[in-house]
MARMARSE-248983 format. One line per field, with one value per residue (C-alpha): residue in one letter; residue number from 1; x negated, y, z. Coordinates in Angstrom, 3 decimals, always signed. Layout:
BEGIN
mivex	A	...
nuti	NUM	...
east	X	...
north	Y	...
up	Z	...
//
This chain:
BEGIN
mivex	M	S	M	Q	A	H	V	A	E	L	E	R	R	H	Q	A	L	E	K	E	L	R	E	E	V	A	R	P	G	S	D	E	V	R	V	M	D	L	K	R	R	K	L	H	L	K	D	E	I	T	R	L	R	G	S	P	L	H
nuti	1	2	3	4	5	6	7	8	9	10	11	12	13	14	15	16	17	18	19	20	21	22	23	24	25	26	27	28	29	30	31	32	33	34	35	36	37	38	39	40	41	42	43	44	45	46	47	48	49	50	51	52	53	54	55	56	57	58
east	-50.826	-52.420	-56.070	-56.892	-55.137	-56.962	-60.353	-59.492	-58.649	-61.918	-63.811	-62.040	-63.028	-66.609	-66.803	-65.383	-68.061	-70.724	-69.561	-69.455	-72.959	-74.375	-72.834	-74.201	-77.722	-77.700	-76.626	-79.454	-79.968	-77.988	-77.057	-79.144	-76.764	-73.876	-75.930	-76.692	-73.018	-71.888	-74.456	-73.356	-69.681	-70.500	-72.481	-69.656	-67.204	-69.592	-70.010	-66.225	-65.750	-68.401	-66.832	-63.375	-64.596	-66.306	-63.207	-61.685	-58.261	-59.333
north	+72.333	+75.716	+76.308	+76.614	+73.332	+71.625	+72.883	+71.838	+68.317	+68.124	+69.260	+66.586	+63.932	+65.269	+64.934	+61.396	+60.436	+62.008	+59.837	+56.729	+57.509	+57.953	+54.640	+52.822	+54.196	+53.285	+49.713	+47.150	+45.984	+48.843	+48.553	+51.058	+50.966	+51.826	+54.624	+56.069	+55.831	+57.607	+60.368	+60.766	+60.999	+63.472	+65.676	+65.580	+66.797	+69.528	+70.728	+70.783	+72.728	+75.249	+75.624	+76.199	+78.693	+80.646	+80.598	+84.058	+82.573	+81.574
up	+98.077	+98.663	+97.855	+101.574	+102.338	+99.484	+100.693	+104.267	+103.040	+101.100	+104.215	+106.279	+103.752	+103.720	+107.519	+107.354	+104.825	+107.056	+109.967	+107.796	+106.491	+110.000	+111.063	+108.016	+108.477	+112.186	+111.451	+111.373	+107.821	+106.359	+102.704	+100.733	+97.772	+100.094	+101.677	+98.247	+97.239	+100.417	+99.863	+96.237	+97.226	+100.010	+97.618	+95.078	+97.741	+98.874	+95.287	+94.834	+98.094	+97.058	+93.612	+95.065	+97.639	+94.871	+92.716	+92.166	+92.943	+96.461
//
């Protein structure tokens, strides 16, 4: 998988987590632990995307 394809896949997963997070927060009685987990996973992906984009091999 090329670097661009890998970053694109990470961005797709980041967007999917964003959608899932919005849905969870909008749900009555949303699970705060789940919300925190989704945010943590989203941040991890964003950090990875940023790291890869800054990579000299990119």
